[in-house]
N, C-alpha and C positions, 0 to 999 in steps of 0.2 A: 538817436532815441530808439529807432527801430532795431539797430544793432544791439543795444543794451537789452531791450525787451526780448529779442531773439536769444541772446546769451542766457538770460534768466530762465526762459522756457526750457532751453536745452539742459541747463544745470538742474532744474527741478526734475526733468525727465530722467536724467542720468542718476540722480539721487534716489528717485523712487524705483527705477528699474533695477537698481542694485538689490533692493528688497525683494523684488519679484524673482530674481535668479539666485538668491542667497539661501536656497533650500539646502538642508543638510541631508545628503543621500548616502546610503550604504548598500552593500551587496550581501546577501545571505544565501548560502547553499543549503536549502531545507532538506534535500535528499541526503547530503552528507551528515547533517545533524541527526536525521532519522536513523541512518545506518549505525551511528555511533551511540545511540541511546542504550544505556545499560539495561533498562527495563525490557527492551526488545527481545533479548535472549531469554529472559525469564518468561515472557509471555509466550514465546515460541514453545518452550518446554511445557508450559501449562496447557497450551492447546494440544500438544502431542499427547499429554497425559489424559486430557479430556476425551479425546477421540480414539484412544488406544484400544479400548474394548470393542468398539464398532469396527475398527480396522482389522482386528483379529478375527472377528465374526465374518467379515468379508473374505479374508484369506481362507478361512475354513470352508465357506460356501464355494469359493473358486476351486479349492482342492477337491471337494466333493463332486463338483461339476466335471472336473477333468477325469476323475475316477469313473464316473458314469459314461463319459464319452469314450474312454478307453475300453470299457466293458462292452459298449455297443459295437465298436469297431472290431474288437477281438471275437466276441461271441455272437454278434448279430446274425451272421449267416447261418449259424447252427441252431438258433433259437426258433421256437415255435412262433407262429405269426402273432398270436395274442401276447406272448411274452415280450416280443420285440416291440409291439405297439405300446404295451404298458411302460417299458423302459424308455421309449421315445417320449411318451407323454410325461413321464417323471422328469426326464431331461429337460423338456421344454418348460415345465413348471419351475424347476430349479434355476434355469437360465433367466426366466422372467423375474423370479424372486431376487436373484443376484443383481440383475440390471436395475431393478427398482431400488434396492438397498444401496447400491453403489451410487446411483444418481442422487438419492437423498443425502447420503454421506458427503458427497462432493458439494452439494448445495449448502449443507450445514457448516462444513469446514470453511467454505468461502465466506459465508455470512459472518461467522465468528472472527475470521481473520480480518475482515473489513471492519467489524466493530472495534477490535483491538487496535488496528492501524489508525482508525479515526480518533480514538482516544489519545494515542501518542501524538498524532498530528495536531490535535486541539491543544494539547499541553505545549507543544513547540510554538504554535501560533500565539498562545497567551503569553509565553515568555518573550517572544519577539515583540509583541505589542507593549509589554511592560518595559522592556529595554528601550524601545523607540520613544516612549513617553518620558522615561527617566533621563535618557541621554539627549533628548531634543531632536531626534531624527524626524524629518518630514516625510521621507520616502525610503522604504526598504524594498529592494527588488530581489527576487529569486535569481540566483546565479544562472540557472538553466534557461531563463527568459531573455538573457542578453548575450550579445556576441562578444563583447569585450568590456573590461573594466580594469582600472588600475588595482593592484593588489592592496593598496592602502585603503581602499573602500570596502574591502571584504571584512566583515565582522563575524564570520561563521565561528571561528575559534572562541571568540568572546562569548557568544551565545551558548556554545557547547559547554563552556565552563559554568555558566550561570544556570543552565537547565539541570545539571547533575546535582 
């Protein structure tokens, strides 16, 4: 009787444990999907166009700054004291203006790049969730977060086709 009871308990455990470990798992390389997004190139071009005028302005300020520096080095020793002082003050003001505009430009470009990157990543994430629900996946793991997985678990190509 004890033996039969023990076999029944073990059978129940094995049958229920199968359900515990029967999760459908797949691997997704989000970075690869991100890099292959066709919208990514379009967005890069849009951002370049958006910031082109400010980049040109910074280039002009830098060129003007270099001209003033050359003038100071070339003519500084022969200038009158007040002329040299005026040129130095003008040079400092232009350098400060350039630095301020360059920092603001860098902040704005990084902010916009982050906004656009986040939009793409959100779209990728929504597609992954949709496919996981539709295909019955319990767990999808980013390929960069694991050391090894069989190739048959990788559904990156499938997601790339669905997202385009």
